Structures are given as structure tokens and as C-alpha cells.
N, CA, C and O atoms as a CHARMM CRD file, in Angstrom:
* protein
*
  380
    1    1 MET  N    147.30100 239.27700  60.91300 PROA 1      0.00000
    2    1 MET  CA   146.16600 238.39900  60.66600 PROA 1      0.00000
    3    1 MET  C    145.79400 237.65000  61.94200 PROA 1      0.00000
    4    1 MET  O    146.65500 237.24900  62.72500 PROA 1      0.00000
    5    2 ILE  N    144.51900 237.47800  62.12300 PROA 2      0.00000
    6    2 ILE  CA   144.02000 236.71100  63.26700 PROA 2      0.00000
    7    2 ILE  C    143.88400 235.25900  62.84200 PROA 2      0.00000
    8    2 ILE  O    143.22500 234.94600  61.85100 PROA 2      0.00000
    9    3 ASP  N    144.51200 234.38600  63.60200 PROA 3      0.00000
   10    3 ASP  CA   144.42500 232.96100  63.30700 PROA 3      0.00000
   11    3 ASP  C    143.12600 232.41900  63.90700 PROA 3      0.00000
   12    3 ASP  O    142.91200 232.49300  65.11700 PROA 3      0.00000
   13    4 VAL  N    142.27200 231.87900  63.05300 PROA 4      0.00000
   14    4 VAL  CA   140.95800 231.40100  63.49100 PROA 4      0.00000
   15    4 VAL  C    141.09500 230.19200  64.40600 PROA 4      0.00000
   16    4 VAL  O    140.31600 230.04400  65.34700 PROA 4      0.00000
   17    5 ASN  N    142.06500 229.33100  64.15100 PROA 5      0.00000
   18    5 ASN  CA   142.24000 228.14700  64.99300 PROA 5      0.00000
   19    5 ASN  C    142.55600 228.52700  66.43600 PROA 5      0.00000
   20    5 ASN  O    142.01800 227.92700  67.36600 PROA 5      0.00000
   21    6 ILE  N    143.41200 229.50400  66.62600 PROA 6      0.00000
   22    6 ILE  CA   143.75200 229.93700  67.98500 PROA 6      0.00000
   23    6 ILE  C    142.53100 230.56100  68.65500 PROA 6      0.00000
   24    6 ILE  O    142.29700 230.35400  69.84600 PROA 6      0.00000
   25    7 LEU  N    141.76100 231.31900  67.89200 PROA 7      0.00000
   26    7 LEU  CA   140.55700 231.94300  68.44000 PROA 7      0.00000
   27    7 LEU  C    139.54500 230.89100  68.88000 PROA 7      0.00000
   28    7 LEU  O    138.95200 231.01100  69.95200 PROA 7      0.00000
   29    8 VAL  N    139.34500 229.86600  68.06700 PROA 8      0.00000
   30    8 VAL  CA   138.39600 228.79900  68.40400 PROA 8      0.00000
   31    8 VAL  C    138.91400 227.97500  69.57100 PROA 8      0.00000
   32    8 VAL  O    138.13800 227.60000  70.45000 PROA 8      0.00000
   33    9 GLN  N    140.21000 227.68600  69.59600 PROA 9      0.00000
   34    9 GLN  CA   140.77300 226.90300  70.69300 PROA 9      0.00000
   35    9 GLN  C    140.63600 227.62900  72.02200 PROA 9      0.00000
   36    9 GLN  O    140.48500 226.98100  73.05700 PROA 9      0.00000
   37   10 ASN  N    140.68300 228.93000  72.02200 PROA 10     0.00000
   38   10 ASN  CA   140.51700 229.69400  73.25700 PROA 10     0.00000
   39   10 ASN  C    139.05000 229.93300  73.59200 PROA 10     0.00000
   40   10 ASN  O    138.71000 230.10700  74.76300 PROA 10     0.00000
   41   11 ALA  N    138.17800 229.94500  72.59500 PROA 11     0.00000
   42   11 ALA  CA   136.76900 230.24400  72.83000 PROA 11     0.00000
   43   11 ALA  C    136.02000 229.06500  73.43500 PROA 11     0.00000
   44   11 ALA  O    135.11400 229.26500  74.24400 PROA 11     0.00000
   45   12 VAL  N    136.38000 227.84600  73.06100 PROA 12     0.00000
   46   12 VAL  CA   135.66100 226.67300  73.57000 PROA 12     0.00000
   47   12 VAL  C    135.83400 226.51800  75.07700 PROA 12     0.00000
   48   12 VAL  O    134.82900 226.36900  75.77300 PROA 12     0.00000
   49   13 PRO  N    137.05200 226.54400  75.62100 PROA 13     0.00000
   50   13 PRO  CA   137.15100 226.45000  77.08800 PROA 13     0.00000
   51   13 PRO  C    136.49000 227.62500  77.80200 PROA 13     0.00000
   52   13 PRO  O    135.89600 227.44900  78.86500 PROA 13     0.00000
   53   14 LEU  N    136.59100 228.81300  77.22800 PROA 14     0.00000
   54   14 LEU  CA   135.96200 229.97700  77.84900 PROA 14     0.00000
   55   14 LEU  C    134.44600 229.81500  77.89300 PROA 14     0.00000
   56   14 LEU  O    133.81600 230.14600  78.89700 PROA 14     0.00000
   57   15 ALA  N    133.86400 229.31400  76.82100 PROA 15     0.00000
   58   15 ALA  CA   132.41600 229.08300  76.79900 PROA 15     0.00000
   59   15 ALA  C    132.01700 228.02700  77.82400 PROA 15     0.00000
   60   15 ALA  O    130.97200 228.14700  78.46300 PROA 15     0.00000
   61   16 LEU  N    132.83800 227.00100  77.98200 PROA 16     0.00000
   62   16 LEU  CA   132.53700 225.97100  78.97900 PROA 16     0.00000
   63   16 LEU  C    132.64700 226.52200  80.39400 PROA 16     0.00000
   64   16 LEU  O    131.84200 226.17100  81.25700 PROA 16     0.00000
   65   17 TYR  N    133.63100 227.37800  80.64300 PROA 17     0.00000
   66   17 TYR  CA   133.75600 228.00500  81.96400 PROA 17     0.00000
   67   17 TYR  C    132.50800 228.82900  82.28400 PROA 17     0.00000
   68   17 TYR  O    131.95300 228.73900  83.37900 PROA 17     0.00000
   69   18 VAL  N    132.08200 229.62800  81.31700 PROA 18     0.00000
   70   18 VAL  CA   130.90100 230.47000  81.51600 PROA 18     0.00000
   71   18 VAL  C    129.66200 229.60500  81.73200 PROA 18     0.00000
   72   18 VAL  O    128.83300 229.90600  82.59000 PROA 18     0.00000
   73   19 PHE  N    129.53800 228.53100  80.95300 PROA 19     0.00000
   74   19 PHE  CA   128.39000 227.62700  81.07500 PROA 19     0.00000
   75   19 PHE  C    128.36600 226.96100  82.44600 PROA 19     0.00000
   76   19 PHE  O    127.30000 226.82800  83.04700 PROA 19     0.00000
   77   20 ALA  N    129.52300 226.54100  82.94600 PROA 20     0.00000
   78   20 ALA  CA   129.59400 225.90500  84.26400 PROA 20     0.00000
   79   20 ALA  C    129.23100 226.89200  85.36600 PROA 20     0.00000
   80   20 ALA  O    128.49700 226.55000  86.29200 PROA 20     0.00000
   81   21 ILE  N    129.74200 228.11000  85.26900 PROA 21     0.00000
   82   21 ILE  CA   129.46000 229.11000  86.30200 PROA 21     0.00000
   83   21 ILE  C    127.99500 229.53300  86.26100 PROA 21     0.00000
   84   21 ILE  O    127.35500 229.64300  87.30700 PROA 21     0.00000
   85   22 LEU  N    127.45900 229.76900  85.07100 PROA 22     0.00000
   86   22 LEU  CA   126.05100 230.15400  84.96600 PROA 22     0.00000
   87   22 LEU  C    125.12600 229.03000  85.41600 PROA 22     0.00000
   88   22 LEU  O    124.09600 229.28500  86.04000 PROA 22     0.00000
   89   23 GLY  N    125.48800 227.79000  85.10400 PROA 23     0.00000
   90   23 GLY  CA   124.68300 226.65700  85.56400 PROA 23     0.00000
   91   23 GLY  C    124.63700 226.56500  87.07400 PROA 23     0.00000
   92   23 GLY  O    123.59300 226.26700  87.65400 PROA 23     0.00000
   93   24 ALA  N    125.76800 226.82000  87.71100 PROA 24     0.00000
   94   24 ALA  CA   125.80600 226.79600  89.18000 PROA 24     0.00000
   95   24 ALA  C    125.00400 227.95300  89.76700 PROA 24     0.00000
   96   24 ALA  O    124.31200 227.77900  90.77000 PROA 24     0.00000
   97   25 ILE  N    125.09100 229.12600  89.15300 PROA 25     0.00000
   98   25 ILE  CA   124.34000 230.28300  89.66000 PROA 25     0.00000
   99   25 ILE  C    122.83900 230.05900  89.51200 PROA 25     0.00000
  100   25 ILE  O    122.07100 230.36200  90.42500 PROA 25     0.00000
  101   26 VAL  N    122.42300 229.53100  88.36600 PROA 26     0.00000
  102   26 VAL  CA   120.99600 229.26100  88.16000 PROA 26     0.00000
  103   26 VAL  C    120.50600 228.20500  89.14600 PROA 26     0.00000
  104   26 VAL  O    119.38900 228.30400  89.65500 PROA 26     0.00000
  105   27 ALA  N    121.32800 227.20000  89.41700 PROA 27     0.00000
  106   27 ALA  CA   120.94400 226.17600  90.38800 PROA 27     0.00000
  107   27 ALA  C    120.80400 226.77000  91.78300 PROA 27     0.00000
  108   27 ALA  O    119.90400 226.38800  92.53100 PROA 27     0.00000
  109   28 LEU  N    121.67900 227.69200  92.13700 PROA 28     0.00000
  110   28 LEU  CA   121.60100 228.31700  93.46000 PROA 28     0.00000
  111   28 LEU  C    120.38900 229.22900  93.61100 PROA 28     0.00000
  112   28 LEU  O    119.90800 229.43000  94.72700 PROA 28     0.00000
  113   29 MET  N    119.89300 229.77600  92.52400 PROA 29     0.00000
  114   29 MET  CA   118.77200 230.71000  92.58800 PROA 29     0.00000
  115   29 MET  C    117.41500 230.02000  92.64700 PROA 29     0.00000
  116   29 MET  O    116.39600 230.69000  92.82000 PROA 29     0.00000
  117   30 GLN  N    117.37800 228.71500  92.51000 PROA 30     0.00000
  118   30 GLN  CA   116.10800 227.99800  92.51000 PROA 30     0.00000
  119   30 GLN  C    115.51300 227.91100  93.90500 PROA 30     0.00000
  120   30 GLN  O    116.22700 227.67800  94.87900 PROA 30     0.00000
  121   31 LYS  N    114.21400 228.09900  93.99700 PROA 31     0.00000
  122   31 LYS  CA   113.50900 227.93900  95.27000 PROA 31     0.00000
  123   31 LYS  C    113.18600 226.46300  95.51600 PROA 31     0.00000
  124   31 LYS  O    113.21400 225.99200  96.65300 PROA 31     0.00000
  125   32 ASP  N    112.88300 225.75000  94.44400 PROA 32     0.00000
  126   32 ASP  CA   112.55000 224.33500  94.55600 PROA 32     0.00000
  127   32 ASP  C    113.83800 223.52000  94.58400 PROA 32     0.00000
  128   32 ASP  O    114.65100 223.59700  93.66300 PROA 32     0.00000
  129   33 LEU  N    114.01700 222.74800  95.63500 PROA 33     0.00000
  130   33 LEU  CA   115.25900 221.98700  95.78900 PROA 33     0.00000
  131   33 LEU  C    115.39000 220.87500  94.75900 PROA 33     0.00000
  132   33 LEU  O    116.50400 220.49600  94.39800 PROA 33     0.00000
  133   34 LEU  N    114.27600 220.34900  94.28200 PROA 34     0.00000
  134   34 LEU  CA   114.34800 219.30300  93.26900 PROA 34     0.00000
  135   34 LEU  C    114.86200 219.86300  91.94100 PROA 34     0.00000
  136   34 LEU  O    115.65400 219.21500  91.25700 PROA 34     0.00000
  137   35 LYS  N    114.41400 221.06400  91.57900 PROA 35     0.00000
  138   35 LYS  CA   114.94000 221.71900  90.37300 PROA 35     0.00000
  139   35 LYS  C    116.42500 222.01600  90.53400 PROA 35     0.00000
  140   35 LYS  O    117.20000 221.88800  89.58600 PROA 35     0.00000
  141   36 MET  N    116.81200 222.41200  91.73500 PROA 36     0.00000
  142   36 MET  CA   118.21800 222.68900  92.00400 PROA 36     0.00000
  143   36 MET  C    119.06200 221.43500  91.82000 PROA 36     0.00000
  144   36 MET  O    120.16600 221.50100  91.27900 PROA 36     0.00000
  145   37 ALA  N    118.55000 220.30100  92.26400 PROA 37     0.00000
  146   37 ALA  CA   119.29500 219.05600  92.11600 PROA 37     0.00000
  147   37 ALA  C    119.47400 218.69200  90.64700 PROA 37     0.00000
  148   37 ALA  O    120.53300 218.20600  90.24900 PROA 37     0.00000
  149   38 VAL  N    118.44800 218.92400  89.84900 PROA 38     0.00000
  150   38 VAL  CA   118.54600 218.62500  88.41600 PROA 38     0.00000
  151   38 VAL  C    119.50900 219.59300  87.73400 PROA 38     0.00000
  152   38 VAL  O    120.30900 219.18400  86.89300 PROA 38     0.00000
  153   39 LEU  N    119.43700 220.87100  88.09400 PROA 39     0.00000
  154   39 LEU  CA   120.30300 221.86700  87.46100 PROA 39     0.00000
  155   39 LEU  C    121.76000 221.74200  87.90000 PROA 39     0.00000
  156   39 LEU  O    122.65400 222.25400  87.22700 PROA 39     0.00000
  157   40 THR  N    122.00100 221.07400  89.01000 PROA 40     0.00000
  158   40 THR  CA   123.38200 220.83900  89.43400 PROA 40     0.00000
  159   40 THR  C    124.11800 219.97000  88.42100 PROA 40     0.00000
  160   40 THR  O    125.32400 220.11600  88.22400 PROA 40     0.00000
  161   41 SER  N    123.38400 219.07100  87.78400 PROA 41     0.00000
  162   41 SER  CA   124.02800 218.20800  86.79900 PROA 41     0.00000
  163   41 SER  C    124.49200 218.98600  85.57000 PROA 41     0.00000
  164   41 SER  O    125.41400 218.55200  84.87900 PROA 41     0.00000
  165   42 VAL  N    123.86800 220.12600  85.28900 PROA 42     0.00000
  166   42 VAL  CA   124.29200 220.94200  84.14000 PROA 42     0.00000
  167   42 VAL  C    125.71800 221.43900  84.34000 PROA 42     0.00000
  168   42 VAL  O    126.56100 221.31500  83.45200 PROA 42     0.00000
  169   43 SER  N    125.97600 221.99900  85.50700 PROA 43     0.00000
  170   43 SER  CA   127.33700 222.47100  85.75900 PROA 43     0.00000
  171   43 SER  C    128.29700 221.29800  85.89900 PROA 43     0.00000
  172   43 SER  O    129.47700 221.42900  85.57600 PROA 43     0.00000
  173   44 GLY  N    127.81400 220.15700  86.37400 PROA 44     0.00000
  174   44 GLY  CA   128.66800 218.96900  86.45200 PROA 44     0.00000
  175   44 GLY  C    129.11700 218.49200  85.07900 PROA 44     0.00000
  176   44 GLY  O    130.27700 218.12700  84.88900 PROA 44     0.00000
  177   45 PHE  N    128.19000 218.49600  84.11800 PROA 45     0.00000
  178   45 PHE  CA   128.55800 218.11400  82.75500 PROA 45     0.00000
  179   45 PHE  C    129.50200 219.13200  82.13000 PROA 45     0.00000
  180   45 PHE  O    130.40700 218.75800  81.38400 PROA 45     0.00000
  181   46 ALA  N    129.30300 220.40700  82.42400 PROA 46     0.00000
  182   46 ALA  CA   130.19600 221.43500  81.87900 PROA 46     0.00000
  183   46 ALA  C    131.60600 221.28100  82.42900 PROA 46     0.00000
  184   46 ALA  O    132.58300 221.42400  81.69400 PROA 46     0.00000
  185   47 VAL  N    131.71400 220.99100  83.71600 PROA 47     0.00000
  186   47 VAL  CA   133.04500 220.78000  84.30500 PROA 47     0.00000
  187   47 VAL  C    133.68800 219.52600  83.71700 PROA 47     0.00000
  188   47 VAL  O    134.89600 219.50400  83.48200 PROA 47     0.00000
  189   48 ALA  N    132.89800 218.48800  83.48000 PROA 48     0.00000
  190   48 ALA  CA   133.43600 217.28400  82.83900 PROA 48     0.00000
  191   48 ALA  C    133.94600 217.59400  81.43100 PROA 48     0.00000
  192   48 ALA  O    134.98000 217.07100  81.01600 PROA 48     0.00000
  193   49 ALA  N    133.23100 218.43400  80.70400 PROA 49     0.00000
  194   49 ALA  CA   133.68400 218.82900  79.36800 PROA 49     0.00000
  195   49 ALA  C    134.95500 219.66400  79.43900 PROA 49     0.00000
  196   49 ALA  O    135.81300 219.56100  78.56300 PROA 49     0.00000
  197   50 ILE  N    135.08300 220.49000  80.47300 PROA 50     0.00000
  198   50 ILE  CA   136.31200 221.27300  80.65200 PROA 50     0.00000
  199   50 ILE  C    137.49800 220.34300  80.86000 PROA 50     0.00000
  200   50 ILE  O    138.56000 220.54600  80.27100 PROA 50     0.00000
  201   51 TYR  N    137.32300 219.32500  81.69200 PROA 51     0.00000
  202   51 TYR  CA   138.40900 218.36800  81.90600 PROA 51     0.00000
  203   51 TYR  C    138.75700 217.62900  80.61600 PROA 51     0.00000
  204   51 TYR  O    139.92600 217.33000  80.37000 PROA 51     0.00000
  205   52 GLN  N    137.76300 217.33700  79.80200 PROA 52     0.00000
  206   52 GLN  CA   138.03200 216.65600  78.53600 PROA 52     0.00000
  207   52 GLN  C    138.82800 217.56500  77.60300 PROA 52     0.00000
  208   52 GLN  O    139.74900 217.10300  76.92900 PROA 52     0.00000
  209   53 VAL  N    138.48500 218.84600  77.55800 PROA 53     0.00000
  210   53 VAL  CA   139.22300 219.80200  76.72500 PROA 53     0.00000
  211   53 VAL  C    140.65900 219.93600  77.22100 PROA 53     0.00000
  212   53 VAL  O    141.58200 220.11200  76.42500 PROA 53     0.00000
  213   54 LEU  N    140.84400 219.85400  78.53200 PROA 54     0.00000
  214   54 LEU  CA   142.18200 219.96100  79.11300 PROA 54     0.00000
  215   54 LEU  C    142.96400 218.64600  79.04500 PROA 54     0.00000
  216   54 LEU  O    144.01600 218.50900  79.66900 PROA 54     0.00000
  217   55 LEU  N    142.44200 217.68700  78.28400 PROA 55     0.00000
  218   55 LEU  CA   143.09700 216.40000  78.02500 PROA 55     0.00000
  219   55 LEU  C    143.29200 215.57300  79.29600 PROA 55     0.00000
  220   55 LEU  O    144.35300 214.98900  79.51700 PROA 55     0.00000
  221   56 ALA  N    142.26300 215.53700  80.11400 PROA 56     0.00000
  222   56 ALA  CA   142.25100 214.68400  81.29700 PROA 56     0.00000
  223   56 ALA  C    140.99600 213.80900  81.23800 PROA 56     0.00000
  224   56 ALA  O    140.04900 214.03400  81.99100 PROA 56     0.00000
  225   57 PRO  N    140.98600 212.80500  80.33900 PROA 57     0.00000
  226   57 PRO  CA   139.75200 212.03500  80.14300 PROA 57     0.00000
  227   57 PRO  C    139.34700 211.20800  81.35700 PROA 57     0.00000
  228   57 PRO  O    138.15800 210.97600  81.57200 PROA 57     0.00000
  229   58 ASP  N    140.31700 210.76000  82.15400 PROA 58     0.00000
  230   58 ASP  CA   139.96300 209.98300  83.33700 PROA 58     0.00000
  231   58 ASP  C    139.25000 210.85100  84.37200 PROA 58     0.00000
  232   58 ASP  O    138.28100 210.41500  84.99300 PROA 58     0.00000
  233   59 VAL  N    139.72900 212.06700  84.55400 PROA 59     0.00000
  234   59 VAL  CA   139.08200 212.99200  85.48500 PROA 59     0.00000
  235   59 VAL  C    137.72500 213.42500  84.92800 PROA 59     0.00000
  236   59 VAL  O    136.77000 213.59900  85.68600 PROA 59     0.00000
  237   60 ALA  N    137.63800 213.59800  83.61100 PROA 60     0.00000
  238   60 ALA  CA   136.37400 213.98800  82.98700 PROA 60     0.00000
  239   60 ALA  C    135.31800 212.90800  83.18000 PROA 60     0.00000
  240   60 ALA  O    134.16200 213.21200  83.47300 PROA 60     0.00000
  241   61 LEU  N    135.70800 211.65700  83.02000 PROA 61     0.00000
  242   61 LEU  CA   134.75900 210.55900  83.20800 PROA 61     0.00000
  243   61 LEU  C    134.29400 210.47900  84.65600 PROA 61     0.00000
  244   61 LEU  O    133.11000 210.27900  84.92700 PROA 61     0.00000
  245   62 THR  N    135.22900 210.63600  85.57900 PROA 62     0.00000
  246   62 THR  CA   134.87000 210.61800  86.99600 PROA 62     0.00000
  247   62 THR  C    133.94400 211.78000  87.33600 PROA 62     0.00000
  248   62 THR  O    132.96900 211.60300  88.06700 PROA 62     0.00000
  249   63 GLN  N    134.23800 212.95300  86.81700 PROA 63     0.00000
  250   63 GLN  CA   133.38400 214.12000  87.06600 PROA 63     0.00000
  251   63 GLN  C    131.99900 213.91400  86.47400 PROA 63     0.00000
  252   63 GLN  O    130.99900 214.28900  87.08700 PROA 63     0.00000
  253   64 ALA  N    131.93200 213.32500  85.29300 PROA 64     0.00000
  254   64 ALA  CA   130.62900 213.09600  84.66900 PROA 64     0.00000
  255   64 ALA  C    129.79400 212.12200  85.49000 PROA 64     0.00000
  256   64 ALA  O    128.58800 212.31200  85.64900 PROA 64     0.00000
  257   65 VAL  N    130.43100 211.08900  86.00700 PROA 65     0.00000
  258   65 VAL  CA   129.68800 210.09400  86.78100 PROA 65     0.00000
  259   65 VAL  C    129.29400 210.65000  88.14300 PROA 65     0.00000
  260   65 VAL  O    128.13700 210.54200  88.55000 PROA 65     0.00000
  261   66 VAL  N    130.24900 211.24200  88.84300 PROA 66     0.00000
  262   66 VAL  CA   129.98700 211.69900  90.21300 PROA 66     0.00000
  263   66 VAL  C    129.25300 213.03800  90.22000 PROA 66     0.00000
  264   66 VAL  O    128.19800 213.16100  90.84300 PROA 66     0.00000
  265   67 GLY  N    129.79700 214.03300  89.53900 PROA 67     0.00000
  266   67 GLY  CA   129.25300 215.38200  89.62700 PROA 67     0.00000
  267   67 GLY  C    127.98500 215.60900  88.83700 PROA 67     0.00000
  268   67 GLY  O    127.19700 216.49400  89.16900 PROA 67     0.00000
  269   68 ALA  N    127.77600 214.82100  87.79400 PROA 68     0.00000
  270   68 ALA  CA   126.61100 215.05700  86.95700 PROA 68     0.00000
  271   68 ALA  C    125.55600 213.97000  87.08200 PROA 68     0.00000
  272   68 ALA  O    124.44800 214.13100  86.57000 PROA 68     0.00000
  273   69 ALA  N    125.87300 212.87000  87.75100 PROA 69     0.00000
  274   69 ALA  CA   124.89100 211.79500  87.85900 PROA 69     0.00000
  275   69 ALA  C    124.61100 211.39800  89.30300 PROA 69     0.00000
  276   69 ALA  O    123.45900 211.41900  89.73500 PROA 69     0.00000
  277   70 ILE  N    125.63700 211.04000  90.04600 PROA 70     0.00000
  278   70 ILE  CA   125.41400 210.48700  91.38200 PROA 70     0.00000
  279   70 ILE  C    124.96200 211.55900  92.37000 PROA 70     0.00000
  280   70 ILE  O    123.96600 211.37000  93.06800 PROA 70     0.00000
  281   71 ILE  N    125.67200 212.66900  92.43800 PROA 71     0.00000
  282   71 ILE  CA   125.33000 213.70800  93.42600 PROA 71     0.00000
  283   71 ILE  C    123.93600 214.29400  93.17400 PROA 71     0.00000
  284   71 ILE  O    123.16300 214.39800  94.12700 PROA 71     0.00000
  285   72 PRO  N    123.57000 214.68500  91.93800 PROA 72     0.00000
  286   72 PRO  CA   122.19800 215.18100  91.75000 PROA 72     0.00000
  287   72 PRO  C    121.13100 214.12800  92.05300 PROA 72     0.00000
  288   72 PRO  O    120.05400 214.45900  92.54800 PROA 72     0.00000
  289   73 THR  N    121.42700 212.86900  91.76100 PROA 73     0.00000
  290   73 THR  CA   120.46900 211.80700  92.06700 PROA 73     0.00000
  291   73 THR  C    120.27900 211.66100  93.56600 PROA 73     0.00000
  292   73 THR  O    119.14900 211.56600  94.04400 PROA 73     0.00000
  293   74 LEU  N    121.37700 211.64200  94.31000 PROA 74     0.00000
  294   74 LEU  CA   121.26900 211.51100  95.76400 PROA 74     0.00000
  295   74 LEU  C    120.58500 212.72200  96.39300 PROA 74     0.00000
  296   74 LEU  O    119.76900 212.57000  97.30200 PROA 74     0.00000
  297   75 VAL  N    120.91000 213.91200  95.92000 PROA 75     0.00000
  298   75 VAL  CA   120.26100 215.11200  96.45600 PROA 75     0.00000
  299   75 VAL  C    118.77000 215.09900  96.11500 PROA 75     0.00000
  300   75 VAL  O    117.93900 215.41800  96.96400 PROA 75     0.00000
  301   76 GLY  N    118.43200 214.73500  94.89100 PROA 76     0.00000
  302   76 GLY  CA   117.02100 214.66700  94.49600 PROA 76     0.00000
  303   76 GLY  C    116.23800 213.64600  95.29300 PROA 76     0.00000
  304   76 GLY  O    115.10800 213.90900  95.70400 PROA 76     0.00000
  305   77 LEU  N    116.82900 212.48200  95.51500 PROA 77     0.00000
  306   77 LEU  CA   116.15300 211.46000  96.31700 PROA 77     0.00000
  307   77 LEU  C    115.98400 211.90400  97.76000 PROA 77     0.00000
  308   77 LEU  O    114.94700 211.64400  98.37100 PROA 77     0.00000
  309   78 SER  N    116.98200 212.56700  98.30600 PROA 78     0.00000
  310   78 SER  CA   116.85300 213.03400  99.68900 PROA 78     0.00000
  311   78 SER  C    115.81200 214.14500  99.80400 PROA 78     0.00000
  312   78 SER  O    115.11500 214.23100 100.81400 PROA 78     0.00000
  313   79 VAL  N    115.69800 214.98800  98.79200 PROA 79     0.00000
  314   79 VAL  CA   114.66700 216.03000  98.80900 PROA 79     0.00000
  315   79 VAL  C    113.28400 215.39300  98.73700 PROA 79     0.00000
  316   79 VAL  O    112.37600 215.78800  99.46900 PROA 79     0.00000
  317   80 LEU  N    113.12600 214.41400  97.86000 PROA 80     0.00000
  318   80 LEU  CA   111.83300 213.73900  97.76100 PROA 80     0.00000
  319   80 LEU  C    111.48600 212.99700  99.04500 PROA 80     0.00000
  320   80 LEU  O    110.32300 212.94200  99.44400 PROA 80     0.00000
  321   81 LYS  N    112.49300 212.42900  99.68700 PROA 81     0.00000
  322   81 LYS  CA   112.26800 211.66200 100.91400 PROA 81     0.00000
  323   81 LYS  C    111.88200 212.56700 102.07800 PROA 81     0.00000
  324   81 LYS  O    111.12700 212.14400 102.95400 PROA 81     0.00000
  325   82 THR  N    112.37800 213.79100 102.10900 PROA 82     0.00000
  326   82 THR  CA   112.12400 214.67100 103.24600 PROA 82     0.00000
  327   82 THR  C    110.93300 215.59600 103.04900 PROA 82     0.00000
  328   82 THR  O    110.57600 216.32900 103.97200 PROA 82     0.00000
  329   83 ARG  N    110.31600 215.58700 101.89200 PROA 83     0.00000
  330   83 ARG  CA   109.13200 216.42900 101.68900 PROA 83     0.00000
  331   83 ARG  C    107.97600 215.88400 102.52000 PROA 83     0.00000
  332   83 ARG  O    107.78400 214.67300 102.63500 PROA 83     0.00000
  333   84 GLU  N    107.22000 216.80100 103.08900 PROA 84     0.00000
  334   84 GLU  CA   106.07800 216.39700 103.89700 PROA 84     0.00000
  335   84 GLU  C    104.92600 215.99500 102.98200 PROA 84     0.00000
  336   84 GLU  O    104.69900 216.62700 101.95000 PROA 84     0.00000
  337   85 PRO  N    104.19700 214.94500 103.36000 PROA 85     0.00000
  338   85 PRO  CA   103.03800 214.57000 102.54300 PROA 85     0.00000
  339   85 PRO  C    101.95300 215.63500 102.66400 PROA 85     0.00000
  340   85 PRO  O    101.89300 216.34700 103.66700 PROA 85     0.00000
  341   86 PRO  N    101.10300 215.75100 101.66100 PROA 86     0.00000
  342   86 PRO  CA   100.04700 216.76600 101.72500 PROA 86     0.00000
  343   86 PRO  C     99.08100 216.47000 102.87000 PROA 86     0.00000
  344   86 PRO  O     98.76600 215.31500 103.15500 PROA 86     0.00000
  345   87 VAL  N     98.62400 217.52500 103.51100 PROA 87     0.00000
  346   87 VAL  CA    97.70100 217.38800 104.63200 PROA 87     0.00000
  347   87 VAL  C     96.28700 217.26900 104.08400 PROA 87     0.00000
  348   87 VAL  O     95.85000 218.08000 103.26800 PROA 87     0.00000
  349   88 VAL  N     95.58100 216.24400 104.54800 PROA 88     0.00000
  350   88 VAL  CA    94.19900 216.03400 104.13200 PROA 88     0.00000
  351   88 VAL  C     93.30100 216.46300 105.28500 PROA 88     0.00000
  352   88 VAL  O     93.41100 215.95000 106.39900 PROA 88     0.00000
  353   89 ASP  N     92.42300 217.39900 105.00600 PROA 89     0.00000
  354   89 ASP  CA    91.49100 217.85500 106.03900 PROA 89     0.00000
  355   89 ASP  C     90.43500 216.78400 106.28200 PROA 89     0.00000
  356   89 ASP  O     89.94000 216.14600 105.35300 PROA 89     0.00000
  357   90 GLU  N     90.10800 216.60800 107.55400 PROA 90     0.00000
  358   90 GLU  CA    89.07300 215.63600 107.88700 PROA 90     0.00000
  359   90 GLU  C     87.71200 216.21400 107.54100 PROA 90     0.00000
  360   90 GLU  O     87.44300 217.39300 107.77500 PROA 90     0.00000
  361   91 VAL  N     86.87400 215.38200 106.99000 PROA 91     0.00000
  362   91 VAL  CA    85.52100 215.78000 106.63500 PROA 91     0.00000
  363   91 VAL  C     84.60700 215.44100 107.80600 PROA 91     0.00000
  364   91 VAL  O     84.75600 214.38900 108.42700 PROA 91     0.00000
  365   92 GLU  N     83.65800 216.33200 108.11200 PROA 92     0.00000
  366   92 GLU  CA    82.73700 216.06600 109.21000 PROA 92     0.00000
  367   92 GLU  C     81.94000 214.80700 108.91500 PROA 92     0.00000
  368   92 GLU  O     81.50200 214.57700 107.78800 PROA 92     0.00000
  369   93 GLY  N     81.76500 214.01100 109.93300 PROA 93     0.00000
  370   93 GLY  CA    81.02000 212.76900 109.78400 PROA 93     0.00000
  371   93 GLY  C     81.93700 211.56400 109.69700 PROA 93     0.00000
  372   93 GLY  O     81.48600 210.43400 109.88600 PROA 93     0.00000
  373   94 ASP  N     83.22500 211.78100 109.41300 PROA 94     0.00000
  374   94 ASP  CA    84.17700 210.66700 109.41500 PROA 94     0.00000
  375   94 ASP  C     84.61500 210.41300 110.84100 PROA 94     0.00000
  376   94 ASP  O     84.78100 211.34900 111.62300 PROA 94     0.00000
  377   95 SER  N     84.80300 209.14000 111.18500 PROA 95     0.00000
  378   95 SER  CA    85.27800 208.86100 112.52700 PROA 95     0.00000
  379   95 SER  C     86.64500 208.27700 112.53000 PROA 95     0.00000
  380   95 SER  O     87.18800 207.98400 113.59600 PROA 95     0.00000
């Protein structure tokens, strides 16, 4: 007989591993750096959930704050800060 509890206990961490890896891959494939910064938090939350499943709540909380909130925010702000403003063409007659 297959024990359902053992199957579920093994499936949850595996699903979180896959979610974290796929989130990182999708973030890497983005052309827009701002979207990449937002999608980085997805894998950060998945890694935080993995730590919680592994019974490390202090590490999970730190990962959630740093990996899913602070780093994407700082990367997003730096991307917004370094974007060039749109170029406005001069109209004839303006001095």
C-alpha cells in the first residue's frame, strides 16, 4: 500500500523546489529589467517556503524579508533610476 501522508510530505518540498527554479528561470528570461526584479521575488518567496518546510523559521523569515522584499525593491529602484528619460524632439520655431 502507498501511504498518502508520505507521498504528500515528499510532494510539497518537491513542488516548492520546482517553483523556485522555474521562477528564477522565468526571471532570467525577461528582457525588461523591472519585470525581472519583480519576478525575482517569486523565487525568493518559494525559497522562504522551502526553509519553512525544512523547519527553519528564522531562516525562512530572513529569506522572505531579504530575498523576496529588499533585493527586488533595490534592484527595481536602481533600474528605474538608471533608465534614460524619453527624448523630446525640438519643434521648429522654438528657441
